[in-house]
Wavefront OBJ file of the C-alpha trace (Angstrom):
o trace
v 1.607 -10.776 -6.431
v 0.278 -7.216 -8.916
v -1.054 -7.552 -12.062
v -1.572 -4.288 -14.572
v -4.579 -5.094 -16.810
v -4.345 -2.796 -19.904
v -7.514 -2.769 -22.519
v -8.805 -0.577 -25.109
v -12.603 -1.379 -24.717
v -14.656 -3.285 -21.557
v -15.174 -6.452 -23.556
v -11.112 -7.247 -24.143
v -10.869 -5.997 -20.255
v -13.432 -8.232 -19.190
v -11.542 -11.423 -21.199
v -8.306 -10.218 -19.630
v -9.755 -10.187 -16.264
v -10.709 -13.673 -17.299
v -7.064 -14.858 -16.759
v -6.127 -13.832 -13.018
v -4.933 -16.602 -10.519
v -5.912 -16.359 -7.155
v -2.375 -15.515 -6.539
v -3.025 -12.066 -7.358
v -3.545 -9.672 -4.813
v -3.270 -6.531 -6.563
v -4.706 -5.137 -9.352
v -4.462 -1.969 -12.173
v -7.277 -1.784 -14.461
v -6.745 0.945 -16.990
v -10.242 1.524 -17.155
v -13.157 2.615 -14.854
v -13.702 -0.214 -12.480
v -17.801 -1.103 -12.860
v -19.477 -3.070 -11.005
v -19.268 -5.630 -14.011
v -15.057 -5.635 -13.717
v -14.852 -5.590 -9.988
v -17.012 -8.608 -10.138
v -14.960 -10.505 -12.800
v -11.987 -9.282 -10.293
v -13.336 -10.968 -7.406
v -14.419 -14.161 -9.457
v -11.081 -14.664 -11.035
v -8.619 -13.528 -8.266
v -10.906 -13.492 -4.879
v -7.793 -12.805 -2.584
v -7.194 -9.209 -4.195
v -6.641 -6.412 -1.492
v -6.632 -3.417 -3.592
v -8.072 -2.385 -7.092
v -6.244 0.711 -9.038
v -7.517 2.879 -11.810
v -5.720 6.012 -13.384
v -6.511 8.995 -11.562
v -8.855 10.792 -14.096
v -11.315 7.721 -13.725
v -11.481 7.715 -10.045
v -14.186 10.755 -9.488
v -16.107 8.721 -12.022
v -16.419 5.560 -9.935
v -19.424 4.576 -8.455
v -19.677 5.019 -4.844
v -21.330 2.184 -4.325
v -19.172 0.817 -5.672
v -16.495 1.945 -3.626
v -18.830 1.281 -0.392
v -19.165 -2.492 -1.371
v -15.154 -2.607 -1.893
v -14.564 -1.225 1.598
v -16.846 -3.580 3.437
v -15.198 -6.567 1.306
v -11.844 -4.761 2.497
v -10.336 -3.976 -0.799
v -9.363 -0.943 -0.907
v -9.784 1.117 -4.518
v -7.692 3.711 -5.237
v -5.822 6.348 -8.034
v -2.505 5.266 -9.247
v -0.534 6.296 -11.684
v 1.978 5.155 -13.709
v 4.653 6.969 -15.369
v 5.035 7.946 -18.996
v 6.964 8.754 -21.228
v 10.264 7.330 -22.043
v 12.494 6.483 -19.230
v 15.381 7.984 -18.579
v 18.309 6.042 -19.871
v 21.184 7.149 -17.642
v 20.413 7.462 -13.851
v 20.946 9.907 -11.369
v 24.112 8.479 -10.277
v 25.816 8.734 -13.696
v 24.141 12.211 -14.414
v 25.422 13.598 -10.826
v 29.112 12.364 -12.031
v 28.689 14.404 -15.432
v 27.750 17.278 -13.455
v 30.555 16.989 -11.376
v 33.572 16.403 -13.894
v 32.019 19.357 -15.279
v 32.352 21.605 -12.704
v 35.864 20.539 -11.819
v 37.538 21.536 -15.515
v 37.584 17.804 -16.886
v 37.124 18.351 -21.227
v 33.530 17.400 -22.281
v 35.480 15.020 -24.576
v 37.160 13.486 -21.990
v 34.048 13.368 -19.836
v 32.299 11.379 -22.747
v 35.273 9.240 -22.851
v 35.607 7.904 -19.791
v 32.089 7.320 -18.746
v 31.207 6.034 -22.392
v 28.014 8.287 -23.021
v 27.708 10.444 -26.066
v 29.498 13.683 -26.391
v 26.112 15.312 -27.147
v 24.368 13.685 -24.505
v 27.365 14.813 -21.806
v 26.304 18.381 -23.191
v 22.685 18.259 -23.195
v 23.410 17.194 -19.146
v 25.986 19.853 -18.721
v 23.516 22.418 -20.195
v 20.616 21.379 -18.511
v 22.025 21.384 -15.203
v 23.365 24.557 -15.606
v 19.903 26.126 -16.249
v 18.733 24.758 -13.215
l 1 2 3 4 5 6 7 8 9 10 11 12 13 14 15 16 17 18 19 20 21 22 23 24 25 26 27 28 29 30 31 32 33 34 35 36 37 38 39 40 41 42 43 44 45 46 47 48 49 50 51 52 53 54 55 56 57 58 59 60 61 62 63 64 65 66 67 68 69 70 71 72 73 74 75 76 77 78 79 80 81 82 83 84 85 86 87 88 89 90 91 92 93 94 95 96 97 98 99 100 101 102 103 104 105 106 107 108 109 110 111 112 113 114 115 116 117 118 119 120 121 122 123 124 125 126 127 128 129 130 131
């Protein structure tokens, strides 16, 4: 089981890590994994095999912490989560809009057929022409 633990302060992070259970095998922490953080993870989730943190914080992690985890068979890796708003339409839909536009189907008809706002259809087609 994979768990993502986000916090603004280390006190908050340690408090949230106290709620981990034994089923957890992967943990993502939003702050730099310090000795205290790692100990709290291992106390509450002894079956952890992978700990990850943001790529910007990974170089700041103590070499001793990384070495100690490797001795325990636990991997510490930088991992980034996607940021920003997720896309509303998948690639298959976008590709279909572009194909219909290339075939000469009117934008208004594409909008009605696929249930996509007309303005969005224009945006998808315009974005495609620039690429």
